[in-house]
N, C-alpha and C positions, 0 to 999 in steps of 0.2 A: 300532226305527223307522228307516227309511232317511233319511240326512242329505243324500245327493246325489240331486237330482231333475233331470230333464231340463226345460229351460225351455220354456214354451209358445211357440207361434209368434208370438203378439202381443208377448211380451217380446223374442224374438229380433229381430223387425222393429224394435222400438223401440230396441234397442241399436245395430243396424246404422244406423238413421236418425240416431242421435246422433253417429256417427262421420263421417257424410257431410253431413248437413244441420244446420249450426250456426245459420244465419240466412238471410234471403231471398236475399242475394247468393250463398250456397252453392247454392241451388236454381237461380238464374239461370245460374250458371257451368256446372253440370252439363247443363242443358237446351240451352244454346248449344253446348256441346261435342258433344252428341249430334247436333244439327242439322248442325254442320260435318262430323262423321264421315259423315253421310248425304248429303254432297255438296251441301248447300244453297248456292244463289247469292243467296238473299234470306232475311233473317231479320227478323221483326218481334217486338218485345218490348213487353209491356204490364204495368204494375203499378199497384196502388192501395194506399193507406195504406203506402207504402214497402215493398210486397211482402207485408205481413201479411194484407191482405184478399184480394188477387189477384196471381198471377204467371202470366203466359201467354207462351209462346214458340211462334211459328208459323214454319214454313219451307217451302221448295219442294223439299226433298230427295226421295230416292227412295221414302220411305214404307215401310209394312210391310203384309204380308198378315195376315189375322186371327189365324192360328196363331202367327205371329211376334210379333204385338202382345201376345198372351196370355203367351207365354214371356218377353217383355221385362220383364214385371211380376213375374217370379219372381226370387228372389235367385240370384246367381251364374249368370245366363243372359246370354250375350253372343255377338255375332257377330264380335267383334274378335280372339279368340284361339282356337286349336284344340288346342294341346298346350303342354307346359311350356317348350319351346324358344321359343315365341312371346313369352314374358315377357321374354326377353333382347333382343328387337328390336321393342318396341312402337312402332308408327308412327301410332297413332290417339290421340285425346285420351282416350277412355274405353276400358276393357278389363275392369273388375272385374264389371260387371253388377249394381252396387249402387245406382246413382243413382235410376232410376225406382221400384223397390220402396221405397226409403227415403223418397222424396218422397211416394209414395202412402200410406205409413204414418202421415204426420203432417198430412194435409190432406184436403180434399174434392177429389178428383182426377178429371181427365178426360183420356183419350188419344183423339185423333181423327186417323186416318191413312188414306192412300189411295195405292196404287201406280199407276203409269201404265197397267197392264194391267187394273186392277180397274174394274168398271162403277160401283161406289159405294164410299164410304168406310166405315170400321169404327170404332165408338166403344166405349170401355170406361170406365165410371165406377165410382168407389170412394170409400168414406169410411173413414178410419183403417185403410186396408189391406184392407178387405172389399169385394169387387166387388158393385155394386148393379145394373149394367147391362152387357150384352155383346151388341152387335148392330149392324146396319147403320145408316148415317147418311149425310147429304149433306155433302160437303166437297170442296175442290179437291185437286189433287195435292200430296202432302207430308204433314207431320205438325204437329199443334198439341197442345201439352200445357198444361193449366191446373191450377194448384194454388191453390185458394181456402181461406181461413181457415187459414193456416199455423199449425201447432202447436195447433189446437183440441182435438186428442185428448190433448195433453200440455201443458196451459196453463202448467205450471211453467217451461217453456222460455222463455216470452214475457218473463219478468222479466229475462232475461239479454240481451235485445236493447237496443240503444241508442236514442237519439232518432230520430225520423223523418228528420231532416236527416242524421244519421250513416249510417243504414241506406241512405238514398237515395244518398248519396255513394258507398257501397260498391257499390251496384247499377250506377251509372254507370261505376265503375272496372272492374267485370266486363265490361261492354259494351266499354269502351275497350280492355282487354287482348285480347278476342276479335277486335275489329275490326283491331287492329294485327297480329295473327297471321294474319288472313285478309283481305288487301286486295281479293281478287277477289269477296268477298261483300258485298252491300249490307246496311246495318243501319238500322232505324227504331225509335225508342223512343217509346212513348206513356206519359208519366208523369202520373199523377193525372188522366187524361182529356184531356191536351193533348200534342201532338207536341213532344218536347223535343230530339230529335236525329235527323238524317237524314244518312246517309253513303252516297253512291252507290258502286257497285263500281268498282274501279280495274283495268282490263284492261291487259295489256302489261307493260312493264318494272317490276321491283320498286322502281326509283328513284321511281316515282310515289307510293310510300307516304308521302313527305314531304308530299304534298297532304292526305292523311288526318291527318297529324300537325298540319298547320296548322289543320285544322278542330277538332281536339281540344285542342291546347295553345296555339293562337293563332299567327297568322302571324309576329309579331315574334319570339317565342321559337323557333319552328321554323326560321326563316330564319337565326338566329344559330348554329345547330348546325354542327359540323364532321363530315364524313363519315369513317367507319371501314370499311375493307375490307382485311383481311389474312388470309392463309391459311398454315397451318403443316402439319406432317407429318400430323396427324390432326384438326386443328381449324381452322375458319374463323370469323372474327368479322366481322359486317357491322352497319351501323347508323350512329348519330350520337351525338355528345356535345357538350356546350355549349362555346362559345368560352371561353377562359380569361378573357377580359375581360367575360363575361356570365354569371357564376354566379347561382344562384338563392338566395332566402331560405328555401326549403323543399325538403325531400327528396321532394316529391310527384311530381316529373317524372323518375322513374327506373324503367326497365322492363328486365327481363332475360327472354329467351326462349331455351330450349334445344330445338332441333328443333321450333320453332313453339309450344312449350308455355311459357306464362307461369309463371315460377318465382320463388321467394324463395331467396336464397342469401347467407349472410353472407360466404362466401369471394369470390364474384363481386363483392359490394358492396365489399369491402375492395380488390379489384383495381382497381375504378373509381376510388376515392379515391387509391389508390397511384399511378395514372397522372397525378394532379394534384399529386404530391408537391412541396411548397414553393410552390404557386401558388394556394392557397385561403385567404382570410381566415377568421378564426374566425366561425362561424355562417353561412357560405356553403356552398352545395352545388352539385354539377354536375347538369345535366340529362343524361339518357342514354336512348337506345333502342338496345339491343344484342341482336343475334341470334347465338347460337352454334350452329354446325352441325357435327355429328360423327357418327360411326358409331353407330347406335342400340344396338349391342351394348356400347358403352362408357358407356351411360347407364342407371342404374337408376331407373325412374319409379315403382317399387312400394315407395316409402319411406313415404309419408304417405297416410292414408285419403282425404283430399280432393285428393291429387295436387299439392299446393302446392310440394313440395320434390322435388328429384332428387339423386342421388348420381353423381358422375363418377368413372370409374376412375382418372383421372390428374389429380386436383384441383390439386395443387401446380403442375404444368406448365400447366394451364389458367389458373390464377391469374396466373402470370408472363407467359404469352402475352397474356392480356387486358390486363394492366397495361401492357405494352409497346405494344400496339395503341392504347390510349387515350392514352398519352404521345406517340406519334407524331402522333396527331390534334391533341393540344393544342399541339404544337410548330409546327403549321401555323396557329395563331391569329395574328391581327394583333398585332404588337408583343408577343410572349410575354414574360412577366416572372415573376420570383420575388417572392413576397410575404414581407415581413420583419416581425418583431414588434418594436415599439418598446421592449418590456420585456425583450427577450432579447439586446440588444447586437448586433442585426443577424443573429441566427440565423434561418434560414428556417423557417417553419411547415411541417411535413411529417409524413406518416404514417411509422411505423416500417418498416424493410425487411421484405420478405416472409419472410426466414428467421426473424426475430423473431416475426412473425405466426404462422408455422407452429408455433413452440414453445409459443405461448400461445393455441391455437385455442379455448379454452373461454371467453374473456372477451369484453367488448364494447369499442367504440371511443371514444376521445376525441381531439379535435384541439386541445386547449388548449396554448398555448405552454409549453414546459418540461415537459409531461407525458410521461413516458418509458415508461409501461406500454404494451405493444402490445395494442390492444383492437380488436375487430371491430365495425364499424358495425352498428347495428340497422336493421331495416326500418322504414319510416314507420308510425306508429300510425294507427288509424282516423281520429282527429281531424285528423291532418296531411294526409289525403287530401281534406279538405273545401274546400281553397282553390278559389274559383270559377274556372271556365274563362273564358278571354278571349272565347270564342265563344258561351257558353251560360250564361245567368244561373241555370239550374237546377242546374249542377254544384256 
């Protein structure tokens, strides 16, 4: 009797969906990225029951013809890459062709899309990956994707979701990340039937991004930030970090973008704290919005199924460059000072040098006085992202 069997298509879709769709925020992230790749200048997001009951993303992008729409729902079908060399210089948010089929596999799904040349829109509906309708419909230019009853086909997944408050906070964070990477696109969020967020598009100079940051993080916090803009041989860092005299009690206000892609990176996080060496009290954290720009061939975005992590070809150099850029911005703070521990005889509280960090890349970070192990700071947990926004009581 044969012991090795080929998996059925349903199981294959389920496995793929498990890699990409972990929770409602995963769905939202993928759909917003597809909208941005389609050239959207306006994105509207709607969810109910923290995304469990409904998740809808509508945009005014270029839309798809019926044949393209059908292909987009097949696994490994994408318009983003054509050959293996394209993987070495990915310039779009999506490229694997896994998002839409994975979302369709675990929800009651509808794709509604229309191009500028089409006389009418096209709709495709499916349940748990099986198409139930494929035909013409009425809709404006662009694309709208709806995922209702998320995980109804795999209810065991629902028990791994957190409270509505936590899931909703992660949804807002996904919108926040996307809006910071695409200031020229307007965003509107309908949460539980009510408008919760409205961000107009920011045309012109990138410096206007601080206006969006004021809407998201609060005017007082945003206005206390110090600008960062430094260029090296192959890397440029732009953005803002908090004044040394205005640290935060939470790590929620820290964002890193590599070529516009929001990423988590322990090494970049360590570089941020290293830039504040000796100037942070225990339990205080810097706020930061930092954009790293470099040649796409020096970035591997094909590391994580959900594209949350990237790998840089010159990570030690990037670490040191970012640390120096942050330190230079910190030095421009009003009355910069070192913070000393009363229990250490005047020894400044500081992170270990980068060389020590590189030797112990596998550990995590602590900034307690007298703690000599070089450790890498962790990313904020889901609970830490729930601190209310100054501008929006629903954050």
